[in-house]
KEFI-724921 format. One record per residue: residue in three letters; x negated, y negated, z negated of N, C-alpha, C, O in turn. Coordinates in steps of 0.02 Angstrom, whole numbers, padded with zeros to 5 digits, always signed. Layout:
ALAXYZXYZXYZXYZ ...
This chain:
MET-04746+02504+02615-04776+02508+02548-04844+02473+02550-04885+02488+02593 GLY-04856+02423+02501-04919+02388+02499-04974+02429+02468-04963+02485+02445 ILE-05035+02399+02468-05093+02435+02441-05084+02448+02367-05102+02501+02342 GLN-05056+02396+02330-05046+02405+02258-04997+02461+02243-05008+02501+02197 SER-04943+02465+02282-04894+02518+02271-04924+02587+02284-04910+02635+02248 MET-04966+02591+02336-04998+02655+02352-05045+02676+02296-05049+02735+02278 THR-05081+02625+02267-05127+02641+02213-05090+02664+02151-05110+02712+02118 GLU-05033+02630+02136-04993+02650+02079-04966+02721+02087-04964+02760+02040 ALA-04946+02736+02149-04919+02803+02161-04973+02857+02151-04958+02910+02125 LEU-05035+02841+02173-05090+02889+02167-05114+02898+02095-05136+02952+02075 THR-05108+02842+02055-05134+02845+01987-05081+02857+01935-05096+02859+01875 ALA-05018+02866+01956-04964+02877+01908-04975+02943+01873-04998+02992+01904 PRO-04960+02946+01807-04969+03010+01770-04924+03065+01798-04868+03053+01820 THR-04950+03123+01796-04912+03180+01822-04892+03225+01765-04923+03224+01712 ASP-04840+03265+01776-04817+03312+01725-04870+03365+01714-04890+03399+01760 SER-04892+03371+01652-04945+03420+01637-04920+03492+01640-04959+03538+01644 ASN-04854+03500+01639-04825+03567+01643-04772+03570+01698-04713+03577+01684 PRO-04794+03563+01759-04744+03565+01813-04711+03633+01817-04739+03684+01796 THR-04651+03633+01845-04616+03696+01853-04648+03736+01909-04645+03716+01967 ALA-04679+03791+01893-04714+03831+01943-04666+03881+01975-04620+03906+01942 PRO-04677+03895+02039-04635+03945+02070-04646+04013+02037-04701+04026+02013 PRO-04596+04055+02036-04605+04120+02004-04660+04161+02038-04666+04162+02099 ALA-04698+04194+01997-04753+04235+02024-04725+04291+02067-04674+04323+02050 ARG-04759+04303+02123-04738+04356+02169-04778+04419+02154-04839+04420+02157 THR-04742+04470+02138-04775+04534+02123-04780+04576+02185-04732+04584+02223 ARG-04839+04603+02196-04850+04646+02253-04828+04717+02236-04843+04743+02183 PRO-04792+04747+02283-04773+04817+02269-04834+04861+02264-04881+04855+02304 SER-04834+04905+02217-04891+04950+02208-04893+05001+02265-04842+05029+02285 ARG-04953+05012+02290-04961+05059+02345-04987+05126+02317-05029+05127+02272 PRO-04960+05180+02344-04986+05244+02321-05060+05252+02339-05081+05233+02393 ARG-05097+05278+02294-05169+05286+02306-05180+05339+02360-05155+05395+02356 GLN-05219+05319+02410-05234+05365+02465-05288+05414+02444-05337+05394+02413 PRO-05280+05477+02462-05333+05526+02445-05396+05511+02484-05394+05487+02541 TYR-05453+05526+02454-05517+05515+02487-05524+05565+02545-05509+05624+02538 ARG-05547+05539+02601-05557+05583+02659-05631+05582+02679-05661+05529+02689 HIS-05659+05641+02684-05728+05647+02705-05734+05630+02780-05688+05643+02819 SER-05790+05601+02798-05804+05587+02869-05842+05648+02896-05902+05656+02885 ARG-05806+05690+02932-05833+05754+02955-05856+05748+03027-05825+05714+03067 PRO-05911+05783+03045-05934+05781+03114-05889+05824+03159-05874+05881+03143 VAL-05868+05796+03214-05826+05831+03263-05846+05807+03332-05859+05748+03342 PHE-05850+05852+03380-05854+05829+03449-05799+05862+03489-05776+05916+03473 ASP-05778+05827+03541-05721+05850+03582-05745+05887+03643-05788+05863+03680 LEU-05717+05945+03654-05733+05986+03713-05670+05991+03755-05619+06016+03732 THR-05674+05969+03817-05617+05973+03862-05622+06038+03902-05670+06050+03938 LEU-05572+06081+03894-05569+06144+03930-05524+06136+03991-05466+06115+03985 ARG-05551+06151+04049-05512+06152+04111-05509+06225+04133-05557+06251+04160 ILE-05452+06257+04121-05446+06329+04132-05405+06341+04195-05351+06313+04203 GLN-05433+06382+04240-05404+06391+04306-05363+06456+04312-05306+06454+04334 SER-05392+06512+04292-05363+06577+04307-05305+06594+04261-05300+06567+04205 GLU-05261+06638+04284-05197+06649+04250-05206+06678+04179-05176+06653+04132 TYR-05245+06731+04172-05248+06764+04107-05289+06724+04056-05274+06727+03996 ALA-05339+06687+04078-05373+06641+04032-05326+06584+04013-05327+06561+03956 ARG-05286+06562+04061-05238+06509+04047-05186+06532+03996-05168+06495+03951 ARG-05162+06594+04003-05114+06620+03955-05144+06624+03885-05111+06610+03835 LEU-05208+06643+03882-05241+06648+03817-05246+06579+03785-05236+06572+03724 LEU-05260+06528+03824-05265+06461+03797-05197+06436+03774-05193+06399+03725 ARG-05144+06456+03808-05077+06432+03791-05041+06477+03741-04989+06456+03714 ASP-05066+06536+03728-05032+06582+03682-05026+06550+03613-05065+06507+03593 ARG-04975+06572+03577-04961+06542+03511-05018+06552+03461-05023+06514+03413 GLU-05061+06601+03473-05114+06612+03423-05174+06567+03434-05218+06565+03391 PHE-05178+06531+03490-05238+06492+03503-05247+06437+03451-05300+06432+03419 ARG-05196+06395+03442-05201+06342+03392-05211+06371+03321-05255+06347+03285 PRO-05171+06422+03300-05184+06451+03234-05254+06480+03227-05284+06476+03173 ALA-05281+06508+03281-05350+06535+03277-05400+06480+03265-05447+06487+03226 MET-05391+06423+03300-05436+06366+03290-05432+06340+03217-05483+06328+03185 HIS-05370+06332+03193-05361+06310+03124-05390+06361+03074-05419+06343+03023 ALA-05381+06425+03090-05406+06477+03045-05482+06475+03039-05509+06480+02985 LEU-05516+06468+03096-05589+06468+03095-05616+06410+03053-05663+06418+03015 TYR-05585+06352+03061-05607+06295+03021-05585+06302+02948-05623+06288+02902 GLY-05523+06325+02939-05496+06332+02871-05535+06382+02830-05546+06371+02770 ILE-05557+06436+02861-05596+06487+02825-05660+06454+02797-05678+06465+02739 GLU-05693+06415+02839-05755+06382+02817-05741+06335+02759-05779+06334+02710 VAL-05688+06295+02764-05671+06247+02711-05655+06284+02646-05681+06266+02593 ILE-05613+06336+02651-05590+06371+02591-05649+06407+02557-05655+06405+02496 LEU-05692+06438+02597-05747+06476+02567-05790+06431+02523-05813+06452+02470 HIS-05802+06370+02546-05845+06325+02507-05808+06294+02448-05840+06268+02402 LEU-05741+06297+02449-05703+06271+02392-05695+06323+02337-05700+06307+02278 VAL-05683+06386+02356-05666+06436+02306-05722+06487+02293-05718+06526+02246 GLY-05773+06486+02335-05827+06535+02325-05894+06500+02319-05898+06438+02323 ASP-05947+06538+02310-06013+06508+02308-06043+06508+02379-06015+06540+02424 ASP-06098+06473+02387-06127+06464+02453-06149+06530+02484-06144+06539+02545 ASP-06174+06576+02443-06197+06640+02470-06139+06680+02500-06145+06709+02554 ASP-06083+06681+02464-06024+06717+02490-05999+06684+02554-05981+06719+02602 ALA-05998+06617+02555-05975+06581+02614-06019+06597+02674-05994+06609+02729 GLU-06084+06597+02664-06130+06610+02719-06123+06681+02745-06130+06694+02805 GLN-06109+06728+02700-06101+06798+02720-06040+06806+02766-06044+06839+02817 VAL-05984+06776+02747-05923+06781+02788-05933+06744+02854-05913+06769+02907 GLU-05964+06686+02853-05977+06648+02914-06022+06688+02961-06013+06686+03022 ALA-06070+06723+02933-06114+06765+02975-06076+06822+03008-06089+06838+03065 LEU-06028+06852+02972-05987+06905+03001-05944+06879+03058-05938+06911+03110 ILE-05915+06820+03049-05874+06790+03102-05917+06774+03162-05898+06788+03219 ARG-05975+06746+03150-06020+06729+03204-06042+06792+03243-06045+06791+03304 ALA-06057+06845+03206-06077+06908+03239-06021+06936+03281-06033+06962+03336 ARG-05959+06931+03257-05901+06955+03296-05894+06917+03361-05884+06947+03414 LEU-05900+06851+03358-05892+06810+03417-05951+06818+03465-05942+06821+03526 GLU-06011+06821+03437-06070+06828+03480-06072+06897+03513-06096+06903+03569 GLY-06046+06948+03478-06042+07014+03509-05997+07014+03570-06014+07043+03622 LEU-05939+06983+03564-05894+06977+03621-05926+06937+03677-05920+06954+03736 ALA-05960+06883+03659-05992+06841+03709-06046+06879+03747-06052+06872+03808 ASP-06085+06920+03712-06137+06959+03745-06107+07009+03795-06131+07016+03851 GLU-06054+07044+03774-06021+07091+03820-05992+07055+03880-05998+07080+03937 LEU-05962+06999+03869-05932+06961+03924-05986+06937+03972-05976+06938+04033 GLN-06043+06915+03946-06098+06893+03989-06125+06950+04032-06142+06940+04090 ARG-06129+07009+04003-06153+07067+04042-06105+07083+04099-06126+07099+04154 GLU-06040+07078+04084-05991+07092+04137-05993+07039+04191-05986+07054+04251 ILE-06004+06976+04171-06010+06922+04220-06073+06933+04263-06071+06922+04323 ALA-06127+06955+04232-06189+06967+04270-06179+07022+04322-06203+07015+04378 ARG-06145+07076+04303-06131+07129+04352-06088+07103+04410-06098+07120+04468 LEU-06040+07061+04392-05996+07033+04443-06034+06987+04490-06022+06987+04551 GLN-06080+06949+04463-06120+06903+04505-06161+06942+04556-06171+06919+04612 VAL-06186+07000+04536-06225+07041+04583-06180+07064+04640-06200+07061+04699 LEU-06119+07087+04624-06072+07108+04676-06055+07050+04723-06052+07059+04784 LEU-06044+06992+04696-06027+06934+04737-06086+06915+04782-06077+06899+04841 ALA-06146+06916+04753-06205+06897+04793-06218+06947+04849-06237+06927+04904 ASP-06208+07011+04836-06218+07062+04887-06172+07052+04947-06188+07072+05003 ARG-06115+07021+04936-06066+07011+04989-06064+06938+05014-06020+06919+05051 GLY-06114+06899+04992-06118+06830+05014-06063+06785+04986-06046+06735+05016 LEU-06036+06804+04927-05981+06766+04898-06001+06731+04833-05957+06707+04796 ASP-06066+06727+04819-06087+06699+04755-06071+06625+04747-06068+06599+04692 LYS-06061+06589+04803-06044+06518+04801-05970+06505+04815-05949+06448+04821 THR-05932+06558+04822-05861+06552+04841-05817+06563+04780-05825+06611+04743 ARG-05769+06517+04771-05719+06526+04718-05651+06501+04745-05649+06454+04784 PRO-05597+06532+04724-05531+06511+04748-05509+06446+04715-05535+06425+04663 ARG-05460+06415+04746-05425+06359+04715-05364+06385+04679-05331+06431+04703 TYR-05349+06357+04621-05292+06380+04581-05237+06328+04581-05250+06268+04580 THR-05175+06352+04582-05118+06306+04591-05095+06273+04526-05067+06218+04529 HIS-05108+06304+04469-05083+06276+04406-05134+06282+04349-05122+06318+04301 PRO-05192+06249+04355-05239+06248+04300-05211+06207+04242-05166+06166+04252 ILE-05237+06216+04183-05217+06175+04126-05279+06147+04091-05335+06173+04098 THR-05269+06094+04054-05323+06061+04018-05305+06055+03944-05247+06039+03927 ALA-05353+06067+03901-05343+06056+03829-05407+06027+03800-05461+06041+03824 THR-05399+05986+03750-05457+05958+03714-05463+05993+03647-05417+05989+03605 VAL-05518+06026+03636-05531+06060+03573-05576+06016+03531-05629+05993+03554 HIS-05556+06005+03469-05597+05967+03422-05644+06017+03387-05624+06055+03344 ILE-05707+06015+03408-05756+06063+03382-05779+06039+03313-05821+05995+03308 ALA-05750+06070+03261-05765+06050+03193-05807+06102+03156-05824+06092+03098 SER-05824+06157+03190-05867+06207+03160-05899+06247+03216-05872+06250+03271 PRO-05957+06278+03204-05989+06319+03256-05945+06376+03280-05948+06394+03339 ALA-05905+06405+03236-05862+06461+03256-05810+06439+03307-05794+06477+03352 ILE-05783+06379+03299-05735+06353+03348-05768+06346+03416-05738+06362+03467 ALA-05830+06322+03417-05866+06315+03480-05875+06383+03514-05867+06388+03575 LEU-05892+06434+03475-05901+06501+03503-05836+06529+03532-05836+06559+03585 TYR-05781+06518+03496-05717+06545+03519-05694+06509+03583-05670+06541+03630 ALA-05702+06443+03584-05683+06406+03644-05726+06426+03703-05702+06430+03760 ASN-05790+06439+03691-05835+06460+03745-05815+06528+03773-05824+06540+03832 LEU-05788+06573+03730-05764+06637+03755-05710+06628+03808-05709+06663+03858 ILE-05665+06582+03796-05610+06570+03844-05638+06541+03909-05615+06560+03963 GLN-05686+06496+03903-05717+06470+03964-05752+06524+04004-05745+06527+04065 GLU-05788+06568+03970-05823+06621+04004-05775+06673+04033-05788+06702+04086 LEU-05720+06686+03998-05669+06731+04027-05642+06701+04091-05631+06737+04140 ASP-05630+06637+04092-05606+06604+04153-05656+06613+04209-05637+06626+04267 ARG-05720+06607+04193-05772+06617+04243-05771+06688+04271-05777+06698+04331 LEU-05764+06738+04226-05760+06807+04248-05700+06818+04294-05706+06850+04346 LEU-05642+06793+04273-05581+06806+04312-05582+06770+04379-05553+06795+04427 MET-05614+06713+04383-05621+06680+04448-05662+06722+04496-05648+06725+04556 GLY-05714+06755+04470-05754+06799+04512-05714+06860+04534-05718+06881+04592 LEU-05675+06889+04488-05632+06945+04506-05581+06926+04559-05568+06963+04606 ASP-05552+06867+04551-05503+06843+04601-05535+06833+04669-05503+06843+04721 THR-05598+06812+04669-05634+06803+04732-05641+06871+04768-05629+06876+04828 LEU-05661+06922+04730-05667+06989+04760-05599+07015+04784-05594+07044+04837 TRP-05548+07004+04743-05481+07029+04760-05454+06995+04823-05428+07028+04868 LEU-05461+06929+04827-05437+06893+04886-05476+06912+04949-05451+06906+05005 SER-05538+06934+04939-05579+06955+04996-05568+07027+05015-05600+07053+05060 GLY-05521+07060+04981-05506+07130+04996-05557+07179+04971-05561+07235+04995 LEU-05597+07159+04921-05651+07201+04896-05637+07230+04827-05680+07266+04800 LEU-05580+07215+04798-05563+07240+04731-05489+07257+04729-05447+07215+04745 PRO-05472+07318+04708-05401+07336+04703-05365+07293+04652-05394+07273+04601 SER-05302+07280+04665-05262+07239+04620-05257+07270+04551-05259+07234+04500 LYS-05251+07336+04548-05244+07370+04483-05305+07360+04440-05300+07348+04380 GLU-05364+07365+04471-05427+07357+04432-05434+07285+04408-05454+07273+04352 ARG-05419+07239+04452-05422+07168+04433-05377+07153+04373-05398+07119+04326 LEU-05316+07179+04375-05268+07167+04322-05291+07199+04256-05283+07170+04202 ALA-05319+07260+04261-05341+07295+04201-05397+07257+04165-05396+07252+04104 VAL-05445+07230+04203-05499+07192+04172-05472+07129+04140-05492+07112+04084 ALA-05428+07094+04174-05400+07032+04147-05363+07044+04082-05372+07007+04033 ILE-05320+07095+04080-05281+07109+04020-05326+07132+03963-05317+07113+03905 ARG-05376+07174+03980-05420+07200+03927-05457+07143+03892-05461+07142+03830 TRP-05483+07096+03930-05521+07042+03899-05476+06992+03864-05494+06965+03812 ARG-05418+06979+03893-05372+06935+03857-05352+06964+03790-05349+06928+03740 ASN-05340+07029+03788-05321+07062+03725-05378+07064+03675-05367+07057+03615 ARG-05439+07072+03699-05496+07075+03654-05509+07007+03621-05521+07002+03561 ILE-05507+06955+03662-05519+06888+03634-05460+06866+03590-05470+06839+03536 GLY-05399+06879+03614-05341+06864+03574-05339+06904+03509-05317+06879+03457 GLY-05362+06967+03513-05364+07009+03453-05413+06982+03401-05399+06985+03341 ALA-05470+06956+03424-05517+06925+03377-05484+06865+03343-05493+06854+03283 GLY-05447+06826+03382-05411+06769+03353-05362+06791+03299-05356+06758+03248 GLN-05327+06847+03311-05281+06873+03261-05317+06895+03197-05292+06885+03142 GLU-05376+06923+03205-05416+06942+03146-05432+06881+03104-05428+06883+03043 PHE-05452+06827+03137-05470+06766+03100-05409+06736+03066-05414+06709+03011 ILE-05352+06739+03099-05290+06714+03068-05274+06753+03005-05256+06724+02954 GLY-05280+06820+03008-05268+06861+02949-05317+06846+02893-05298+06844+02835 LEU-05381+06837+02910-05431+06821+02860-05416+06753+02828-05424+06745+02767 HIS-05394+06706+02868-05377+06640+02841-05318+06644+02793-05318+06611+02741 ARG-05268+06685+02809-05211+06692+02763-05234+06718+02695-05211+06693+02643 ARG-05278+06767+02696-05302+06795+02632-05343+06743+02593-05338+06737+02532 ALA-05385+06706+02630-05426+06655+02596-05382+06599+02569-05394+06572+02515 TYR-05330+06580+02607-05284+06527+02586-05247+06548+02522-05238+06508+02476 ALA-05226+06612+02520-05192+06637+02460-05239+06634+02399-05217+06618+02344 ALA-05303+06649+02410-05351+06645+02355-05359+06573+02331-05364+06560+02271 ALA-05361+06526+02379-05367+06455+02361-05306+06431+02323-05311+06392+02275 GLU-05248+06456+02344-05185+06436+02311-05185+06461+02238-05162+06426+02193 ARG-05209+06521+02228-05211+06549+02160-05257+06508+02114-05247+06506+02054 ARG-05306+06475+02144-05353+06436+02105-05334+06362+02103-05373+06320+02079 GLY-05275+06345+02127-05252+06276+02125-05285+06230+02174-05287+06169+02163 GLN-05312+06257+02230-05348+06218+02279-05308+06206+02343-05336+06186+02394 ARG-05243+06219+02341-05204+06214+02402-05205+06144+02432-05215+06137+02493 ALA-05196+06093+02391-05194+06024+02417-05260+06005+02450-05261+05973+02502 ALA-05315+06024+02419-05381+06008+02446-05392+06042+02513-05421+06013+02559 VAL-05370+06104+02518-05377+06141+02581-05335+06109+02636-05359+06100+02692 ASP-05273+06093+02620-05228+06063+02670-05255+05996+02694-05249+05980+02753 GLU-05285+05957+02650-05311+05892+02669-05372+05899+02714-05382+05858+02760 ALA-05413+05950+02701-05476+05957+02738-05465+05984+02809-05503+05967+02854 ALA-05414+06026+02818-05406+06060+02882-05345+06032+02919-05292+06064+02919 ARG-05351+05974+02948-05294+05941+02980-05290+05957+03055-05252+06002+03074 GLU-05328+05922+03096-05320+05927+03168-05381+05961+03198-05438+05941+03185 VAL-05369+06013+03237-05424+06050+03268-05418+06050+03344-05468+06042+03379 VAL-05358+06059+03370-05349+06063+03443-05287+06026+03463-05236+06028+03428 SER-05291+05993+03520-05232+05959+03546-05192+06006+03589-05216+06060+03608 VAL-05130+05987+03604-05087+06028+03647-05112+06021+03718-05128+05965+03739 PRO-05117+06075+03757-05136+06069+03827-05091+06019+03862-05031+06017+03851 GLU-05121+05979+03906-05084+05924+03938-05024+05949+03978-04972+05915+03980 ASP-05030+06007+04009-04976+06031+04052-04929+06079+04015-04878+06100+04043 ALA-04945+06096+03953-04912+06153+03922-04839+06141+03907-04798+06188+03909 SER-04821+06079+03891-04752+06067+03868-04702+06070+03925-04642+06075+03911 SER-04724+06067+03987-04677+06063+04042-04665+06129+04077-04625+06133+04124 GLU-04699+06182+04054-04693+06246+04088-04671+06300+04040-04680+06293+03979 GLU-04642+06353+04067-04623+06410+04026-04666+06470+04045-04687+06477+04102 GLU-04679+06511+03996-04717+06572+04009-04674+06623+04046-04613+06625+04036 PRO-04705+06664+04089-04667+06717+04120-04640+06765+04068-04670+06775+04015 ALA-04582+06794+04082-04549+06837+04032-04592+06897+04014-04596+06915+03955 SER-04623+06928+04062-04665+06986+04049-04735+06970+04072-04748+06967+04133 ARG-04782+06961+04026-04848+06938+04045-04888+06993+04080-04918+06982+04132 ASP-04889+07052+04050-04932+07104+04076-04905+07136+04139-04941+07175+04171 ALA-04844+07122+04156-04815+07153+04216-04832+07115+04279-04819+07139+04334 GLN-04862+07053+04270-04876+07013+04329-04950+07012+04342-04990+07013+04295 ASP-04970+07010+04405-05041+07008+04421-05059+06941+04450-05118+06930+04467 
């Protein structure tokens, strides 16, 4: 093609109404609900002793974590700030009361261990478990800390027992008593959450509550591969 032909091709009139390809319509996307950016930090629990481990793996642990966070969310949705603070203060007092008692028992145990030269000695455990707790409220931090401190107490008891300084019956009684007390507090919070959730539902706030209280605790890393003993309290 010569220069003249190229020029003619470039300057030739074009159709003012060319056939356009059909417009492509984008499928409409459902509108995503707004999600608040909430502060959370992750706490990794490494639990060694048997009865603290059972408490971490019990079916009420995850519901208790969700309940503690859910109560806080619901209270601020369906009640005023004064009512919310009052209930939160009661929960905090319940958890701190247990923590104070547990610390006193640990302190007495430390004296016994130190008197026998065992304050730096702890046993090795064959099947510890690990879980990551998403700390989304102060109450969750307090509850998770109770389990850590129970583990600390039971490790000291096991040290005395393995050293022949503590009867098996007494060791088992302390372990079961504290597991039941901490687990019982968790059950109280679950019951309180159910009542608060029902109140939110009556006020048409169910969707908002469900959206706010999603993930609180992950599954323990080892939990899915093991089975619980058939009779928990019968084993030491």
